[in-house]
N, C-alpha and C positions, 0 to 999 in steps of 0.2 A: 502496500499500499503505500508507503513511504517513497519507495523507489518512482511509484507511478508520476507522487505528487511532484519528488524530486524532476521528472522528466516536463511533467507538464509546466512546473514553473520556467524549465530553460527555453523551452520550446514558443512560450507566450511571453513577447516584448509588451509593453504598455501599451496600451491602447490609441490610437492617433485619433487627434481633435480634430474631427472635420465639420465644418460650416455646410448650415445648409438654408434657405429659402424658400419656401413656394409663393411665386408671384404672382398676379393678381388674375393673370389668362390661365393659370393652371401649371405652369413650367415649370420644371423643379430644379433647382439651381444647386450643387455640393463644388466647395471648395476646399481643398488639403494642403497646408504648408508642407515641402518638402526641404529640411534642411540641409543646405549646401549640395544640392542639385543644380547642376549647370543648366539644365533643362527644363522644357514645359512642357505641358499637353493640355492642350483643350479639346473638348468632345461633346457631339452633339447627339445622342441615341435616341432614337425616335422609334414608337412603336407601329411597324410597318414590316414587311420582308415579305417573303414568297409565301407565308403562310396565309396569306390573305387574296392567295390568286384562285384561278382556275387553269385546268389546262389550256384553255383558247387564251386566256391574259398573262402566260406564265411567262415570266422576264420584264414587268411591266413595273417592278419596284428597283431591278434592275438598272432600265433603263432610265426613268426617272433618277435615281441618283446620280447618271452621269448627266442628263441633264440640269440639274442643278448647280453643274460649274459651268453651263452654257450663256449666264445670265440672268438678270431680275431687273425690277425696277429702277434698284439701287446699286447694281452690278453688273457691268457689261460683259459680253461671253471671257472667257478666260485670264479675266480680272483677279478673281478671288487667287489664284496659280500665282500670276505675277505680284499681286502683294503679298503671299506669302514668301516668293525666292528671295525676294529683295529684302528681307527681315530674316535671310538665311533660314528659313523654315521650309518644313513640306508640308502638304496639304494632302491628303487622301480618305475614300470611302469604300465602305463593300455593306454590302444588301446580305443577311444571314434570312435564316428562316423566318423569328419573331420579331426582329431589329434590323432596323438600317443605321451605321455609324457612321460620322464625321469626323476625321482627325487632321487638328494640325497642333505640329509637333516642334521646338524648333528651341535654339538658345534662349534660356531664360531671362533675359533682359528684354525677350518679343512678345511675354505673354499677353501684352493687351493686343499686338495686332493680331495676334494669333486667333484670339478670343472673339476681335473683332471682323477678322477674314468667315471664322466659321460661323460665325452669327450673320452675316449677313447670305452666307452657302445658303441657309435654309428658310429664305424668304421665298414667297411666292415666284416658281420659275416663266421666265419669257417664254420657252416653247415654240420658238420660231420655226416653220414646218421644214427650212432648209436645214437646219442644225437637227431636227429631230432627226431626218433622213441620213446625217452621216452619223449620229452617234448609233443609231440601228447597226450604223456596216460595222463601228467599232464594237459596239457591245456583241455583235456574230464576231467578231476575230478573238476576241477575250472568250468564249465563252467556247470557241476550238483548242485555244492554249488550254484554257481547263483542265480540257478532257484527256489532255495530255499526260496528265498525270495520273499513273496505275492507281493510288490510292484515293483521289477525289472520287474519279471513277467509279472504285469498288463502293467507296460510302452511298455514293449515289443509291447507285444497285440496291446497298442493302436499305436505305430506308423506302426507295420507290417498293420495293417487294415486301416489305416487313407492315409498311402502314399504307398498303394500297388500296385508294379511293379517297384517300385522306388529303386533305392539301400539304401536310407536311412532308409526303410522298415528294412532292415537286420539286425537282432541283432550284436551288437559289438562283444561280446564273441565269434559271430560261432557257426556252427551247427555241431555237431560228425558228422553226414550220409555223409557230407563235409568234413571234417578235413582229414579224415585218405587216402582221395587222393590226397592230397594237395603235391606235391615234391620238392626237394633239390633246384631244377631249378627254377620254381615255385617263390620261399621264395629268391632266388639270383635275378631273375628278378623283382620283388617286391621293393628291398633293392636298385638297380641300379638306379628302377625309380624315385623314394622318397625320398628316404635318401641324396639327392643333397645339395649341400648348398645353392639353391634359395628357398628349401622348409623348411629351417631350423632356430629355433631362441632358444636363446641360453640368459636366464635370471637368473641370479646371485645377490644375495640380503644378506645384512648381515651388522655388523657395524665393516665395514674394507674401504680401500681406492678403490672407483670405479673404476677409470684409472687404477687400477692395475688388477682389474678383465677384465678390457676390453683386455688386451694386453696379462695376460696370457691365456684368451681363442684364443685367434688370434693364439698364438703358436700353440696351440693344436687341433683345427678346421681349421686352413689356409690351410691345406694341402687337407681337404676332395675334391672328386669331385665336379663342379659346380652344374651339369646336370640343368635338364628343369624344370623352376616353372611351381610351380601347379597352374590351375584358377579357380575362386571361382568358385560355381557349381551356378546353376538354382534352384529355391525352385519347386519343384513337385506339382502338382495341390492335394490339401485336398479333401477327398474324406469324407463326413459325415456320417454318419449311425448309429447302435444299433445292439448290439450281448448279448444275455443273456445265461450263460451255467452256470455249476454248478461248485459251487469253488473246487479248488483242496485242500483247507484248510476248517478250522473249522468257520471261519468267512467270513461273508460276505461283500462285498465291491460294490462299485460304483464309476468306474473311468471314467473321461471325458479328451479329446484332444481338443484344438483348436489352428490353426495355429497364430503362432506369429515369433515376427520379431527377427533377430540375431544380433550379435555382429557387424554385418558392420553397423548398423543403430544404432548407441549409444544412440543418442535421443528419439527415442523409444522404445527400449530396456529399458531403465530406467523408462520410465511410465509402464510398464510392470509387473517391477520390485517392484513400486509401489502398482501395484495391486494387486499380490499374497500376498502381506503384510497384505491388506485390507480383501482381502477373506480365506487366509490360515493359515496368522501368530499367531503368540501366543497369542494375542488379536486380532483377525480377526474376521468376522462374522461367520467361520464355528465353532471355538468354543464356539461365543456366543448361536448358536442354537444346541447346544450340540452335534456337529458331529465331531469326528478326521478328518484333513484333510494334507495329505502332497502332497504341489506340489513340481513339477521339471520344470527345465529352463533352457536344459543344455547348453553347449557351441558349437555355431554352426554359422556359417558365415552369410548366405545368407539370413536363415529363419528358422524358429525352431516350435516345439510343444511345446505347456506349458500346460502339464497334470495337474490334480490334482484329487487323490484317497480318497475317502469319507471311512470312518468305522463311527462304536459307537452303530450301530443294530442290532441284531441278523436277523432282517429279512431284506431280502433285496428287497420286493418291498416296505414298508417302508423305508428303505434309501433310497432306488434311487427317494423316491417322495420326500422327506426332501430336497435330494440335489438339485432335478429340481426346485422346489419352491426356496430356496438359489439363484442359479444361474440367474433363469429368475429376480427375485427381484435386483439383480445387474446388470443386462442386460439392464432391462426396468425402474428402478427407480434412477439407476446410485450411483456415490458412495459421502457421503457426504463432504466438506469442511474441517471437524474434522476429519475424518476416512481419508482423503488424507495428512493431514498435521502430524498425529499421524506415519499413516504408514511413510510418509518421512523420520521422525523423525530414524525409526527402520532401515530402509534400511539404513541411513546414519549412524548410531552405527554399523551394519554390517560391512560396508564399512571400517570404523575407527578402529575393531577391526583385519581386514582380513589387513590393513596398517600394523599394528604393528605385524603380524603375519610375517616370512620370508617366508617360504612355500605356504602361500594363495598370498602372494603379489607376489613372482616370479611367480606363475602362472596366476596371473592376467597379467602380463607384460608381460609375453611370448605370451598368447593369445590374449593382444591387439596391439602388435607388428604386429601379424599374421593376426589377421582379422580388426583391425580397425588401429589407431594410438596411441603410447605411451602419444600425446596431448591428446588422448579422455580420457586416464586412467587419465592423473594426474588432469583432471577436472571432474570426477566422483560424489565424493560429491557435488560440486558446479551444477552438472549439475541432480544430485536427489533433489536437493533442492530447484532448478530451476524449476520443471514440475509441470505444473498447472494441477488444478481441471480438466477441458476439457480435458486434452490428457490423465488422468487415464478414463474418463468416454468415450471417443473414444475407449480407448481398452476394457473398461467393455461393451460397446455395442453389441460387436463383440461375447460376451461370452453366447449368447441365446443358451440354448443346443440344437436348432433345428440345430443350425451350429456348434454340436460338433459331435465328434466318440464318441461313448459312450460303456463302455463294463461293463456286469452287471455279478457278481458272486455271485451266493446264495450260500450260506451254506446248506448242505443234513441233 
């Protein structure tokens, strides 16, 4: 008991001081000072994404993300990038299943410019027809590039098969066949439906006065319309199964998906993070078995998929058999206390590193504000340290291969 308390104390730094404010239009602003940081990050997270699409409109959120860089009433096309670059900063955006993320990272002294630029970026877009046509081509090229990555393609296959018929099964990047039919009016409707204050979180992190960041964010985003708050989605029915097919690459892969909790259940989420380290971490069981393993556990609210992709031998049958043995052992024999404690230290170290990285920290701040609470984030290291062996094994017992969606790619 004493040993456990000492481990918890060693893994649990003092909780950070996070300032927050909700503007009159519903925008939630969170800011944290990162003493000694030479970098800042200003991010806007919007409750949007591919889960709000249909097969006919798949790619609408990704296209809108691109169009917001093409200008608005207060910003000329490309001006956001030019302003950021002039301050030595970078500007980027990503469409996920349940959120769209806009990021400006740069040298600490440029934080006001970064917050200014990322705030202007989410204003109502101009949507000029010639820009829409060009960006459709850009998005289509990006889709082709993303689908040259085996891990991404396998994850897409797992989600689409395990959650067939639900919008969560749709690829976040979109489908080229749907992309060309998307109209400017559809983009504008999507913007007005999701980009109101009730669906938006702003996070600012760096070595500056966080109260000043709250004030500047209020000035820049206080005039956005309130809009209607999006409600959490129910996680759909998970469908186990198996699919074997020829690999589009030279390598063989065995990929598995399991239903897992979302960020809306922070305690359960923490246990799964520990389990991921036990299975697929640098010193995890897959590595000990001579297998390469990549695990993915993305930012969703009500539920998610935990996916793990194995590689390491040229024969698909041998790879799948080795993967099945590993997962059955985990589900049936469970995790040892030593494995759990080692994994907790590694997860805590990861969170410690992210706490010192302004961009990672701002993303976590905005995610927890949107899907959980900032108090959940403040106590994340303590929660990881407090995960019990039984909690990890409860998660491990669900990882029987018979409960999984399995996709096997056989090298030709």
